[in-house]
Biopython code that builds the backbone (N, CA, C, O; Angstrom):
import numpy as np
from Bio.PDB.StructureBuilder import StructureBuilder

atoms = [
    (1, "LEU", "N", (12.441, -9.159, -7.795)),
    (1, "LEU", "CA", (12.710, -9.816, -6.537)),
    (1, "LEU", "C", (11.652, -9.457, -5.495)),
    (1, "LEU", "O", (11.250, -10.295, -4.688)),
    (2, "PHE", "N", (11.213, -8.214, -5.523)),
    (2, "PHE", "CA", (10.195, -7.802, -4.563)),
    (2, "PHE", "C", (8.928, -8.625, -4.742)),
    (2, "PHE", "O", (8.345, -9.087, -3.761)),
    (3, "LEU", "N", (8.498, -8.812, -5.980)),
    (3, "LEU", "CA", (7.264, -9.557, -6.228)),
    (3, "LEU", "C", (7.404, -11.028, -5.842)),
    (3, "LEU", "O", (6.455, -11.633, -5.343)),
    (4, "ILE", "N", (8.574, -11.598, -6.071)),
    (4, "ILE", "CA", (8.799, -12.987, -5.666)),
    (4, "ILE", "C", (8.762, -13.091, -4.139)),
    (4, "ILE", "O", (8.169, -14.019, -3.589)),
    (5, "GLY", "N", (9.394, -12.140, -3.465)),
    (5, "GLY", "CA", (9.366, -12.123, -2.004)),
    (5, "GLY", "C", (7.961, -11.908, -1.466)),
    (5, "GLY", "O", (7.584, -12.495, -0.452)),
    (6, "LEU", "N", (7.191, -11.075, -2.137)),
    (6, "LEU", "CA", (5.814, -10.835, -1.722)),
    (6, "LEU", "C", (4.991, -12.109, -1.866)),
    (6, "LEU", "O", (4.159, -12.419, -1.014)),
    (7, "ASP", "N", (5.228, -12.838, -2.943)),
    (7, "ASP", "CA", (4.514, -14.092, -3.161)),
    (7, "ASP", "C", (4.952, -15.153, -2.147)),
    (7, "ASP", "O", (4.127, -15.932, -1.667)),
    (8, "THR", "N", (6.244, -15.184, -1.823)),
    (8, "THR", "CA", (6.779, -16.196, -0.918)),
    (8, "THR", "C", (6.407, -15.928, 0.540)),
    (8, "THR", "O", (5.944, -16.830, 1.238)),
    (9, "TYR", "N", (6.610, -14.684, 1.005)),
    (9, "TYR", "CA", (6.461, -14.370, 2.428)),
    (9, "TYR", "C", (5.143, -13.679, 2.758)),
    (9, "TYR", "O", (4.758, -13.593, 3.924)),
    (10, "GLY", "N", (4.462, -13.192, 1.746)),
    (10, "GLY", "CA", (3.174, -12.557, 1.986)),
    (10, "GLY", "C", (3.299, -11.080, 2.311)),
    (10, "GLY", "O", (4.382, -10.554, 2.567)),
    (11, "ARG", "N", (2.156, -10.444, 2.289)),
    (11, "ARG", "CA", (2.082, -9.007, 2.539)),
    (11, "ARG", "C", (2.288, -8.733, 4.022)),
    (11, "ARG", "O", (1.608, -9.301, 4.876)),
    (12, "GLY", "N", (3.236, -7.855, 4.307)),
    (12, "GLY", "CA", (3.475, -7.459, 5.689)),
    (12, "GLY", "C", (4.750, -8.017, 6.286)),
    (12, "GLY", "O", (5.222, -7.496, 7.297)),
    (13, "ASP", "N", (5.324, -9.053, 5.704)),
    (13, "ASP", "CA", (6.561, -9.617, 6.240)),
    (13, "ASP", "C", (7.751, -8.962, 5.547)),
    (13, "ASP", "O", (8.523, -9.623, 4.853)),
    (14, "TRP", "N", (7.887, -7.661, 5.745)),
    (14, "TRP", "CA", (8.909, -6.878, 5.050)),
    (14, "TRP", "C", (10.304, -7.276, 5.489)),
    (14, "TRP", "O", (11.245, -7.211, 4.697)),
    (15, "ARG", "N", (10.453, -7.693, 6.760)),
    (15, "ARG", "CA", (11.777, -8.082, 7.251)),
    (15, "ARG", "C", (12.295, -9.307, 6.501)),
    (15, "ARG", "O", (13.461, -9.339, 6.108)),
    (16, "SER", "N", (11.455, -10.306, 6.299)),
    (16, "SER", "CA", (11.878, -11.507, 5.579)),
    (16, "SER", "C", (12.162, -11.203, 4.112)),
    (16, "SER", "O", (13.119, -11.717, 3.534)),
    (17, "ILE", "N", (11.325, -10.368, 3.525)),
    (17, "ILE", "CA", (11.562, -9.983, 2.123)),
    (17, "ILE", "C", (12.887, -9.245, 2.010)),
    (17, "ILE", "O", (13.647, -9.458, 1.066)),
    (18, "SER", "N", (13.160, -8.378, 2.975)),
    (18, "SER", "CA", (14.401, -7.609, 2.960)),
    (18, "SER", "C", (15.615, -8.510, 3.180)),
    (18, "SER", "O", (16.620, -8.363, 2.484)),
    (19, "ARG", "N", (15.539, -9.427, 4.123)),
    (19, "ARG", "CA", (16.690, -10.284, 4.450)),
    (19, "ARG", "C", (16.980, -11.341, 3.391)),
    (19, "ARG", "O", (18.137, -11.679, 3.143)),
    (20, "ASN", "N", (15.919, -11.862, 2.764)),
    (20, "ASN", "CA", (16.110, -13.020, 1.898)),
    (20, "ASN", "C", (15.951, -12.747, 0.405)),
    (20, "ASN", "O", (16.467, -13.506, -0.416)),
    (21, "MET", "N", (15.263, -11.701, 0.048)),
    (21, "MET", "CA", (15.000, -11.460, -1.376)),
    (21, "MET", "C", (15.663, -10.177, -1.866)),
    (21, "MET", "O", (16.492, -10.211, -2.775)),
    (22, "VAL", "N", (15.302, -9.059, -1.270)),
    (22, "VAL", "CA", (15.828, -7.765, -1.686)),
    (22, "VAL", "C", (16.868, -7.357, -0.639)),
    (22, "VAL", "O", (16.610, -6.514, 0.220)),
    (23, "VAL", "N", (18.039, -7.969, -0.731)),
    (23, "VAL", "CA", (19.037, -7.816, 0.320)),
    (23, "VAL", "C", (19.702, -6.433, 0.328)),
    (23, "VAL", "O", (20.404, -6.082, 1.277)),
    (24, "THR", "N", (19.480, -5.664, -0.721)),
    (24, "THR", "CA", (20.097, -4.331, -0.790)),
    (24, "THR", "C", (19.229, -3.261, -0.139)),
    (24, "THR", "O", (19.607, -2.089, -0.125)),
    (25, "ARG", "N", (18.063, -3.646, 0.405)),
    (25, "ARG", "CA", (17.147, -2.680, 1.011)),
    (25, "ARG", "C", (16.803, -3.089, 2.436)),
    (25, "ARG", "O", (16.742, -4.273, 2.768)),
    (26, "THR", "N", (16.579, -2.072, 3.269)),
    (26, "THR", "CA", (16.174, -2.329, 4.648)),
    (26, "THR", "C", (14.683, -2.671, 4.682)),
    (26, "THR", "O", (13.965, -2.394, 3.722)),
    (27, "PRO", "N", (14.213, -3.271, 5.779)),
    (27, "PRO", "CA", (12.778, -3.553, 5.884)),
    (27, "PRO", "C", (11.906, -2.302, 5.738)),
    (27, "PRO", "O", (10.813, -2.363, 5.176)),
    (28, "THR", "N", (12.389, -1.188, 6.239)),
    (28, "THR", "CA", (11.630, 0.065, 6.107)),
    (28, "THR", "C", (11.530, 0.481, 4.644)),
    (28, "THR", "O", (10.474, 0.928, 4.195)),
    (29, "GLN", "N", (12.618, 0.337, 3.906)),
    (29, "GLN", "CA", (12.597, 0.690, 2.486)),
    (29, "GLN", "C", (11.692, -0.247, 1.698)),
    (29, "GLN", "O", (10.989, 0.191, 0.788)),
    (30, "VAL", "N", (11.703, -1.532, 2.038)),
    (30, "VAL", "CA", (10.830, -2.491, 1.367)),
    (30, "VAL", "C", (9.369, -2.160, 1.677)),
    (30, "VAL", "O", (8.522, -2.225, 0.787)),
    (31, "ALA", "N", (9.069, -1.809, 2.913)),
    (31, "ALA", "CA", (7.699, -1.459, 3.294)),
    (31, "ALA", "C", (7.242, -0.203, 2.561)),
    (31, "ALA", "O", (6.092, -0.119, 2.131)),
    (32, "SER", "N", (8.133, 0.770, 2.417)),
    (32, "SER", "CA", (7.786, 1.995, 1.693)),
    (32, "SER", "C", (7.518, 1.692, 0.224)),
    (32, "SER", "O", (6.582, 2.227, -0.371)),
    (33, "HIS", "N", (8.345, 0.832, -0.349)),
    (33, "HIS", "CA", (8.137, 0.445, -1.741)),
    (33, "HIS", "C", (6.808, -0.286, -1.893)),
    (33, "HIS", "O", (6.069, -0.059, -2.851)),
    (34, "ALA", "N", (6.512, -1.165, -0.936)),
    (34, "ALA", "CA", (5.261, -1.925, -0.991)),
    (34, "ALA", "C", (4.058, -0.991, -0.913)),
    (34, "ALA", "O", (3.066, -1.188, -1.614)),
    (35, "GLN", "N", (4.150, 0.018, -0.065)),
    (35, "GLN", "CA", (3.044, 0.969, 0.063)),
    (35, "GLN", "C", (2.783, 1.661, -1.273)),
    (35, "GLN", "O", (1.633, 1.783, -1.695)),
    (36, "LYS", "N", (3.833, 2.109, -1.931)),
    (36, "LYS", "CA", (3.681, 2.754, -3.237)),
    (36, "LYS", "C", (3.186, 1.759, -4.281)),
    (36, "LYS", "O", (2.357, 2.097, -5.126)),
    (37, "PHE", "N", (3.696, 0.539, -4.221)),
    (37, "PHE", "CA", (3.295, -0.495, -5.168)),
    (37, "PHE", "C", (1.797, -0.771, -5.069)),
    (37, "PHE", "O", (1.110, -0.832, -6.088)),
    (38, "PHE", "N", (1.286, -0.938, -3.846)),
    (38, "PHE", "CA", (-0.125, -1.252, -3.670)),
    (38, "PHE", "C", (-1.017, -0.060, -4.007)),
    (38, "PHE", "O", (-2.136, -0.246, -4.485)),
    (39, "LEU", "N", (-0.542, 1.152, -3.766)),
    (39, "LEU", "CA", (-1.319, 2.329, -4.181)),
    (39, "LEU", "C", (-1.460, 2.373, -5.692)),
    (39, "LEU", "O", (-2.529, 2.690, -6.214)),
    (40, "ARG", "N", (-0.367, 2.051, -6.400)),
    (40, "ARG", "CA", (-0.444, 2.025, -7.865)),
    (40, "ARG", "C", (-1.350, 0.903, -8.352)),
    (40, "ARG", "O", (-2.079, 1.074, -9.329)),
    (41, "GLN", "N", (-1.310, -0.250, -7.675)),
    (41, "GLN", "CA", (-2.146, -1.370, -8.070)),
    (41, "GLN", "C", (-3.626, -1.064, -7.878)),
    (41, "GLN", "O", (-4.464, -1.500, -8.667)),
    (42, "ASN", "N", (-3.945, -0.314, -6.831)),
    (42, "ASN", "CA", (-5.344, -0.009, -6.524)),
    (42, "ASN", "C", (-5.897, 1.151, -7.339)),
    (42, "ASN", "O", (-7.106, 1.381, -7.352)),
    (43, "SER", "N", (-5.014, 1.887, -8.024)),
    (43, "SER", "CA", (-5.505, 2.983, -8.852)),
    (43, "SER", "C", (-6.188, 2.406, -10.090)),
    (43, "SER", "O", (-6.188, 1.193, -10.301)),
    (44, "VAL", "N", (-6.751, 3.259, -10.882)),
    (44, "VAL", "CA", (-7.489, 2.825, -12.063)),
    (44, "VAL", "C", (-6.567, 2.038, -12.986)),
    (44, "VAL", "O", (-5.468, 2.489, -13.306)),
    (45, "LYS", "N", (-7.015, 0.864, -13.412)),
    (45, "LYS", "CA", (-6.186, -0.021, -14.228)),
    (45, "LYS", "C", (-5.951, 0.535, -15.634)),
    (45, "LYS", "O", (-4.879, 0.336, -16.206)),
    (46, "ASP", "N", (-6.934, 1.225, -16.190)),
    (46, "ASP", "CA", (-6.821, 1.705, -17.571)),
    (46, "ASP", "C", (-5.974, 2.961, -17.682)),
    (46, "ASP", "O", (-5.495, 3.288, -18.768)),
    (47, "ARG", "N", (-5.783, 3.665, -16.581)),
    (47, "ARG", "CA", (-5.037, 4.915, -16.636)),
    (47, "ARG", "C", (-3.551, 4.631, -16.776)),
    (47, "ARG", "O", (-2.982, 3.833, -16.030)),
    (48, "ARG", "N", (-2.944, 5.285, -17.724)),
    (48, "ARG", "CA", (-1.510, 5.159, -17.924)),
    (48, "ARG", "C", (-0.856, 6.464, -17.532)),
    (48, "ARG", "O", (-1.513, 7.502, -17.460)),
    (49, "ARG", "N", (0.409, 6.411, -17.284)),
    (49, "ARG", "CA", (1.128, 7.639, -16.944)),
    (49, "ARG", "C", (1.109, 8.584, -18.130)),
    (49, "ARG", "O", (1.258, 8.166, -19.279)),
    (50, "SER", "N", (0.927, 9.847, -17.841)),
    (50, "SER", "CA", (0.892, 10.844, -18.901)),
    (50, "SER", "C", (2.293, 11.046, -19.465)),
    (50, "SER", "O", (3.294, 10.944, -18.756)),
    (51, "SER", "N", (2.330, 11.325, -20.714)),
    (51, "SER", "CA", (3.597, 11.603, -21.373)),
    (51, "SER", "C", (3.425, 12.868, -22.195)),
    (51, "SER", "O", (2.346, 13.126, -22.730)),
    (52, "ILE", "N", (4.462, 13.638, -22.294)),
    (52, "ILE", "CA", (4.397, 14.851, -23.096)),
    (52, "ILE", "C", (4.167, 14.506, -24.565)),
    (52, "ILE", "O", (3.682, 15.334, -25.335)),
    (53, "HIS", "N", (4.517, 13.281, -24.948)),
    (53, "HIS", "CA", (4.336, 12.869, -26.336)),
    (53, "HIS", "C", (2.904, 12.473, -26.640)),
    (53, "HIS", "O", (2.565, 12.241, -27.801)),
    (54, "ASP", "N", (2.046, 12.390, -25.615)),
    (54, "ASP", "CA", (0.650, 12.034, -25.819)),
    (54, "ASP", "C", (-0.235, 13.243, -26.087)),
    (54, "ASP", "O", (-1.426, 13.092, -26.360)),
    (55, "ILE", "N", (0.330, 14.429, -26.014)),
    (55, "ILE", "CA", (-0.448, 15.646, -26.186)),
    (55, "ILE", "C", (-0.860, 15.788, -27.646)),
    (55, "ILE", "O", (-0.036, 15.653, -28.550)),
    (56, "THR", "N", (-2.136, 16.058, -27.864)),
    (56, "THR", "CA", (-2.623, 16.277, -29.218)),
    (56, "THR", "C", (-3.057, 17.724, -29.360)),
    (56, "THR", "O", (-3.404, 18.383, -28.380)),
    (57, "THR", "N", (-3.032, 18.201, -30.576)),
    (57, "THR", "CA", (-3.454, 19.569, -30.851)),
    (57, "THR", "C", (-4.710, 19.535, -31.702)),
    (57, "THR", "O", (-4.994, 18.553, -32.387)),
    (58, "THR", "N", (-5.451, 20.623, -31.644)),
    (58, "THR", "CA", (-6.637, 20.742, -32.481)),
    (58, "THR", "C", (-6.383, 21.810, -33.527)),
    (58, "THR", "O", (-5.693, 22.796, -33.264)),
    (59, "ALA", "N", (-6.928, 21.620, -34.690)),
    (59, "ALA", "CA", (-6.756, 22.591, -35.766)),
    (59, "ALA", "C", (-7.705, 23.760, -35.516)),
    (59, "ALA", "O", (-8.891, 23.566, -35.251)),
    (60, "ASP", "N", (-7.177, 24.955, -35.603)),
    (60, "ASP", "CA", (-8.008, 26.144, -35.434)),
    (60, "ASP", "C", (-8.814, 26.379, -36.704)),
    (60, "ASP", "O", (-8.278, 26.312, -37.810)),
    (61, "THR", "N", (-10.095, 26.653, -36.540)),
    (61, "THR", "CA", (-10.914, 26.960, -37.702)),
    (61, "THR", "C", (-10.755, 28.414, -38.104)),
    (61, "THR", "O", (-10.935, 28.760, -39.272)),
    (62, "GLN", "N", (-10.424, 29.259, -37.157)),
    (62, "GLN", "CA", (-10.199, 30.678, -37.428)),
    (62, "GLN", "C", (-8.763, 31.010, -37.022)),
    (62, "GLN", "O", (-8.519, 31.295, -35.850)),
    (63, "PRO", "N", (-7.805, 30.981, -37.953)),
    (63, "PRO", "CA", (-6.425, 31.296, -37.570)),
    (63, "PRO", "C", (-6.310, 32.738, -37.099)),
    (63, "PRO", "O", (-6.981, 33.630, -37.618)),
    (64, "ILE", "N", (-5.461, 32.951, -36.123)),
    (64, "ILE", "CA", (-5.252, 34.284, -35.566)),
    (64, "ILE", "C", (-4.218, 35.000, -36.422)),
    (64, "ILE", "O", (-3.108, 34.496, -36.596)),
    (65, "PRO", "N", (-4.562, 36.169, -36.962)),
    (65, "PRO", "CA", (-3.588, 36.896, -37.784)),
    (65, "PRO", "C", (-2.499, 37.498, -36.907)),
    (65, "PRO", "O", (-2.734, 37.771, -35.730)),
    (66, "PRO", "N", (-1.304, 37.711, -37.468)),
    (66, "PRO", "CA", (-0.233, 38.327, -36.673)),
    (66, "PRO", "C", (-0.581, 39.782, -36.373)),
    (66, "PRO", "O", (-1.370, 40.388, -37.097)),
    (67, "PRO", "N", (-0.005, 40.348, -35.317)),
    (67, "PRO", "CA", (-0.277, 41.752, -34.993)),
    (67, "PRO", "C", (0.155, 42.665, -36.136)),
    (67, "PRO", "O", (1.022, 42.315, -36.936)),
    (68, "SER", "N", (-0.463, 43.836, -36.195)),
    (68, "SER", "CA", (-0.180, 44.756, -37.300)),
    (68, "SER", "C", (1.248, 45.286, -37.252)),
    (68, "SER", "O", (1.788, 45.668, -38.291)),
    (69, "ASN", "N", (1.876, 45.323, -36.082)),
    (69, "ASN", "CA", (3.247, 45.818, -35.994)),
    (69, "ASN", "C", (4.271, 44.699, -36.167)),
    (69, "ASN", "O", (5.466, 44.927, -35.980)),
    (70, "PHE", "N", (3.823, 43.490, -36.521)),
    (70, "PHE", "CA", (4.710, 42.357, -36.744)),
    (70, "PHE", "C", (5.452, 42.570, -38.055)),
    (70, "PHE", "O", (4.814, 42.825, -39.076)),
    (71, "PRO", "N", (6.785, 42.473, -38.061)),
    (71, "PRO", "CA", (7.519, 42.727, -39.311)),
    (71, "PRO", "C", (7.194, 41.662, -40.355)),
    (71, "PRO", "O", (7.100, 40.472, -40.054)),
    (72, "THR", "N", (7.031, 42.119, -41.565)),
    (72, "THR", "CA", (6.738, 41.183, -42.654)),
    (72, "THR", "C", (8.030, 40.574, -43.152)),
    (72, "THR", "O", (9.091, 41.192, -43.078)),
    (73, "GLN", "N", (7.935, 39.366, -43.656)),
    (73, "GLN", "CA", (9.104, 38.734, -44.226)),
    (73, "GLN", "C", (9.187, 39.135, -45.691)),
    (73, "GLN", "O", (8.208, 39.032, -46.429)),
    (74, "GLY", "N", (10.319, 39.574, -46.090)),
    (74, "GLY", "CA", (10.478, 40.004, -47.470)),
    (74, "GLY", "C", (11.917, 39.864, -47.898)),
    (74, "GLY", "O", (12.731, 39.304, -47.163)),
    (75, "GLY", "N", (12.242, 40.356, -49.059)),
    (75, "GLY", "CA", (13.594, 40.252, -49.570)),
    (75, "GLY", "C", (13.822, 38.906, -50.205)),
    (75, "GLY", "O", (12.951, 38.036, -50.192)),
    (76, "SER", "N", (14.987, 38.746, -50.753)),
    (76, "SER", "CA", (15.286, 37.498, -51.447)),
    (76, "SER", "C", (15.710, 36.435, -50.436)),
    (76, "SER", "O", (16.359, 36.742, -49.437)),
    (77, "MET", "N", (15.349, 35.222, -50.696)),
    (77, "MET", "CA", (15.712, 34.049, -49.918)),
    (77, "MET", "C", (15.339, 34.176, -48.437)),
    (77, "MET", "O", (16.008, 33.591, -47.585)),
    (78, "GLY", "N", (14.293, 34.925, -48.123)),
    (78, "GLY", "CA", (13.827, 34.998, -46.757)),
    (78, "GLY", "C", (14.560, 35.994, -45.881)),
    (78, "GLY", "O", (14.221, 36.131, -44.705)),
    (79, "TYR", "N", (15.540, 36.685, -46.402)),
    (79, "TYR", "CA", (16.273, 37.672, -45.598)),
    (79, "TYR", "C", (15.534, 39.007, -45.679)),
    (79, "TYR", "O", (14.968, 39.361, -46.713)),
    (80, "GLN", "N", (15.553, 39.733, -44.569)),
    (80, "GLN", "CA", (14.971, 41.059, -44.603)),
    (80, "GLN", "C", (15.922, 41.986, -45.351)),
    (80, "GLN", "O", (17.142, 41.840, -45.273)),
    (81, "ASN", "N", (15.352, 42.929, -46.069)),
    (81, "ASN", "CA", (16.150, 43.844, -46.855)),
    (81, "ASN", "C", (16.771, 44.905, -45.935)),
    (81, "ASN", "O", (16.095, 45.856, -45.542)),
    (82, "ILE", "N", (18.035, 44.745, -45.597)),
    (82, "ILE", "CA", (18.722, 45.739, -44.754)),
    (82, "ILE", "C", (19.923, 46.286, -45.498)),
    (82, "ILE", "O", (20.959, 46.572, -44.898)),
    (83, "ASN", "N", (19.780, 46.432, -46.815)),
    (83, "ASN", "CA", (20.768, 47.056, -47.692)),
    (83, "ASN", "C", (22.109, 46.327, -47.721)),
    (83, "ASN", "O", (23.154, 46.960, -47.873)),
    (84, "TYR", "N", (22.088, 45.019, -47.577)),
    (84, "TYR", "CA", (23.291, 44.230, -47.791)),
    (84, "TYR", "C", (23.233, 43.671, -49.198)),
    (84, "TYR", "O", (22.183, 43.198, -49.631)),
    (85, "PRO", "N", (24.341, 43.718, -49.919)),
    (85, "PRO", "CA", (24.319, 43.152, -51.273)),
    (85, "PRO", "C", (24.181, 41.613, -51.202)),
    (85, "PRO", "O", (24.757, 40.960, -50.331)),
    (86, "MET", "N", (23.439, 41.089, -52.099)),
    (86, "MET", "CA", (23.218, 39.654, -52.141)),
    (86, "MET", "C", (23.927, 39.067, -53.325)),
    (86, "MET", "O", (23.866, 37.858, -53.545)),
]
sb = StructureBuilder()
sb.init_structure("model")
sb.init_model(0)
sb.init_chain("A")
sb.init_seg("    ")
for serial, (resi, resn, name, xyz) in enumerate(atoms, 1):
    if name == "N":
        sb.init_residue(resn, " ", resi, " ")
    sb.init_atom(name, np.array(xyz, "f"), 0.0, 1.0, " ", f" {name:<3s}", serial, name[0])
structure = sb.get_structure()
């Protein structure tokens, strides 16, 4: 509705857009939305919002060994041997 109102009434006529198109918002709210909208439009077109799912990892060529005091995994079926019968 905002874009239709922007096309119909033009940039800057927030009161008309608010009264006739986006009736659930005040002219001030429509103007604030327009300001954010135009800032996003003027930003780089190819840039997309970052997502945590876009993160890539690189394979280490030299894996880091665990510290010497790191407990080793042992025992049957992955359990540490703490004298429980299996």
